[in-house]
C-alpha positions, 0 to 999 in steps of 0.5 A: 680097790676102795669100796664105795658106800652110797649114803641115801639120806638125800633120797629120803629128803626128796621123799619127805618133801611130799610125803608118801613113798616116792621115791622109795628109799628101801628100793633105792638101797637095793638098786644102789647095790644092784648098780654096783655099790659095795655098801649102803650108808644112812644117818638117822637124826633125831628129827628124822628130817631125812632117814627115819628110824623106820627106814633103818629097820626096813632097809637092814634086811635088804642090804646084801653088801655092807650096812653102815649107820652113822650118828651121834651115840645117844641112847635112842641111836644105840638102842637102834643099832644094837637091834639092827646090828649093821656091819659098821657104826660110824660115830659122829659128834653131831648135835641134834640140830646140825644141818650136816656133819661139820667136825670130827671127834675130839678123841682126847676130850671124849676118850672115856665116853667113846671107849665105853660106846665102842666097847658096847658096840663091839659086844654086839658084834658091830665094827666101829669107825670114828669121824675124825679130823687130821691132827695126829693126836686125835688118831692116837686117842682114837686107837686108845678108844679101841675103834676098828676104823677112823673116817677122815672128815674130808670137807677141808680137802674138798673145799681147797681142792680147786685152789691147790690140790697138793696142799689140800691133800697133804694133811690127809696123806700124813694122817693116813700114815699115822692111822696105818702105823697105829693099826687103824683101818681108814674110811673117808667121807664128806664132800667127795665128788667126781671132781676130787675123788680120784686124786684123793683115792690115788694119794691116800694109802690104805683107804678101805672105804668112802661114803658119798651121798650129796654129790652122788645123788645130785649127779644122779639127777643128770646122769641117772643112778646106775651110770653115776654109781659106775662113774664113781666106781671108776674113780676108785679103780 
């Protein structure tokens, strides 16, 4: 079964809108695990507009499954993850002012940079994943960088799912096969939802983990957090 890691950034966004500690982000992480999530994901950004660096330190000792920290590998970010030592660091190429992750790494252009960063993370005992698009050459160079995993950037799949799901998923199926041939483990995330998750999971070979935040937290407003997590887990069986 593909593992579900819940991205709790949006819970922090709601808290930050009013100040204080409602909703309690650390408690949300604990509850997500209690309700069946097999991992917790956070993506601290430099402006701390949702998850704060202090949140990461508070959440880390509470997570009993897998803790995945996403982000651009700036010095501040690297200092954070080397202290916290999460299960996994997912490297994303976001500029500091990005609203959300909207592109994968050019692993050809950034090979030397990524290779150095990944070696640094491995020296700290942290599993690595690279946020990536579906061009085969990007996977070849990801493998050369030494990463353990790649995370498929699934926004193009989600955007085209309702138009033609067979056509939308085709490049992702082909990319997954390339990853497997190269010995890379496979994650996926971005705009996956109750509408499109099952079809994606059923058709992507070797999918280890999905990271879902925006859609899941939005659904929880209607269905409740516990029920929503169970609905997503059902799509992954």
